[in-house]
C-alpha positions in Angstrom: 155.1 149.6 -42.8 151.7 149.4 -44.5 149.0 151.8 -43.3 145.2 151.8 -43.3 143.6 153.0 -46.5 140.2 154.2 -47.6 140.7 152.4 -51.0 141.9 148.9 -50.1 142.0 146.7 -47.0 145.2 146.2 -45.1 145.6 142.4 -45.2 148.4 140.8 -43.2 150.4 137.8 -44.3 149.1 134.3 -44.3 145.5 135.1 -44.9 143.1 133.0 -46.9 140.3 135.1 -48.4 137.5 134.0 -50.8 134.3 135.7 -51.9 134.7 138.6 -49.5 134.4 142.4 -49.7 135.7 145.3 -47.6 134.9 148.9 -46.8 137.3 151.7 -46.1 140.0 151.5 -43.5 139.5 147.7 -42.9 142.3 145.5 -41.5 142.5 141.7 -41.5 145.0 140.2 -39.1 147.7 137.7 -39.8 146.7 134.1 -40.8 143.0 134.8 -40.7 140.5 132.9 -42.9 137.6 134.6 -44.5 134.9 133.1 -46.8 131.8 134.9 -48.0 132.3 137.7 -45.5 131.6 141.4 -45.8 133.4 144.0 -43.6 132.0 147.5 -43.2 134.1 150.6 -42.9 136.8 150.8 -40.2 136.1 147.2 -39.0 139.1 144.9 -38.3 139.9 141.5 -37.0 143.1 140.5 -35.3 145.2 137.4 -36.1 144.0 133.9 -36.7 140.3 134.7 -37.0 137.9 132.3 -38.9 134.9 134.1 -40.4 132.4 132.6 -42.8 129.0 133.6 -44.2 129.0 136.8 -42.1 128.2 140.5 -42.5 130.3 142.7 -40.3 129.0 146.2 -39.7 131.2 149.4 -39.3 133.7 150.0 -36.6 133.6 146.4 -35.3 136.5 145.3 -33.1 137.2 141.6 -33.5 139.9 140.1 -31.3 142.3 137.2 -32.1 141.1 133.6 -32.6 137.4 134.7 -33.0 135.2 132.4 -35.1 132.1 133.7 -36.8 129.7 131.5 -38.7 131.3 128.2 -37.9 130.0 125.6 -40.3 127.8 122.8 -39.0 127.6 119.1 -39.9 124.2 117.6 -40.8 122.7 116.0 -37.7 119.7 114.3 -39.5 121.6 111.9 -41.8 123.2 108.5 -41.3 126.6 110.1 -41.0 128.1 113.4 -39.9 131.1 113.2 -42.2 131.7 115.5 -45.1 132.1 112.7 -47.6 128.4 113.3 -48.1 128.7 116.8 -49.4 132.4 117.0 -50.4 131.8 113.8 -52.4 134.0 114.8 -55.3 137.0 114.8 -53.1 136.5 111.0 -52.5 135.1 109.6 -55.8 135.9 110.7 -59.3 132.3 109.9 -60.4 130.6 111.8 -57.6 129.9 115.6 -57.4 129.8 117.9 -54.4 126.3 118.4 -52.9 125.6 121.9 -54.2 122.3 122.2 -52.3 124.0 121.5 -49.0 126.6 124.2 -49.6 123.9 126.7 -50.7 122.0 126.0 -47.5 125.1 126.5 -45.4 125.9 129.8 -47.2 122.4 131.1 -46.6 122.8 130.8 -42.8 124.6 134.0 -42.2 125.7 135.8 -39.0 125.3 139.6 -38.6 127.7 141.6 -36.4 126.5 145.2 -35.7 128.2 148.5 -35.8 130.7 149.5 -33.0 130.8 146.0 -31.5 133.6 144.2 -29.6 134.1 140.5 -29.9 136.6 139.3 -27.3 139.4 136.8 -27.8 138.5 133.3 -28.9 134.7 133.8 -28.8 132.4 132.2 -31.3 129.2 133.5 -33.0 127.1 130.7 -34.5 125.2 130.9 -37.9 121.8 132.6 -37.9 122.8 134.9 -35.1 122.8 138.7 -34.9 125.0 140.7 -32.5 123.4 144.1 -32.1 125.0 147.5 -32.5 127.3 148.5 -29.6 127.2 145.0 -28.1 130.2 143.2 -26.4 130.9 139.5 -26.5 133.3 138.4 -23.7 136.4 136.3 -24.4 135.6 132.6 -24.8 131.8 133.1 -25.1 129.8 131.0 -27.6 126.9 133.0 -28.9 124.0 130.8 -30.0 121.2 133.4 -29.8 120.7 137.0 -30.9 122.4 139.7 -28.7 120.5 142.9 -28.0 122.2 146.2 -28.9 124.5 147.6 -26.2 124.4 144.4 -24.2 127.4 142.6 -22.8 127.2 138.8 -23.0 129.5 136.0 -21.6 129.6 132.3 -21.0 128.9 129.0 -22.8 126.3 129.5 -24.1 126.5 133.3 -23.9 124.0 135.0 -21.7 123.5 138.7 -20.9 125.6 140.1 -18.1 124.5 143.7 -18.1 123.5 146.5 -20.4 126.5 148.5 -21.7 124.5 151.7 -21.7 121.1 152.7 -20.3 118.5 151.6 -22.9 117.3 155.2 -23.5 120.9 156.4 -24.2 121.5 153.3 -26.4 118.4 154.1 -28.5 119.6 157.7 -29.0 123.1 156.6 -29.9 121.6 154.2 -32.5 119.5 157.0 -33.9 122.5 159.3 -34.1 124.3 156.6 -36.2 127.6 158.3 -35.9 129.2 155.3 -37.7 127.6 156.6 -40.9 129.3 160.0 -40.6 131.9 161.0 -43.2 135.6 160.4 -42.3 136.2 164.1 -41.9 133.3 164.6 -39.6 134.5 161.8 -37.3 137.9 163.4 -37.3 136.3 166.7 -36.3 134.5 165.1 -33.4 137.6 163.1 -32.3 138.3 165.1 -29.1 134.6 164.8 -28.1 134.6 161.0 -28.7 137.6 160.9 -26.3 136.5 163.3 -23.6 132.7 163.7 -23.4 130.4 161.4 -21.4 128.0 159.5 -23.7 124.9 161.6 -22.7 126.8 164.9 -23.3 128.2 163.6 -26.7 124.7 162.7 -27.8 123.2 166.1 -26.7 125.9 167.9 -28.6 125.5 166.0 -31.9 121.9 164.9 -32.2 119.4 167.0 -34.2 
């Protein structure tokens, strides 16, 4: 059985991956599709995810069937169909619309550190999900999500803060996700056992 590695991602069978990069201890679930995606250290996605034009922070937890950066069709033209920009697939004397693809690629999504994206949720292009935030299963995120906030629904709306704002700010300042691998291992029992406030007090400054 393959194990997580600091040197190369653990990519399960059936994945389609183009123009993407990975940090240490990254795992990509079975039959996932990635295009122009960056995964930070320790982040993973479960099976059948579709992720495009996205930057994923560290320690992000992405459940199955999640879609990030879903591509849009043009709404301001005479047709919605992709014959307009995938033109070379239809006519030998036509070329793909390079400007359209460049514009689509520029509309990235950002997923912060230590986030949790629930089963079958979607994060649209040009949207940021802040550090420590949670997106509920089935939610469709069309606007930025504040750090340490839980959102749900279609479209997604804030349900509650995951942590008190003052604690959240201190945890962001602590930036434990940037600690070396060995330091995280040394603090493992405290991650497991200490209340958030006590953990922060022990490790900040």
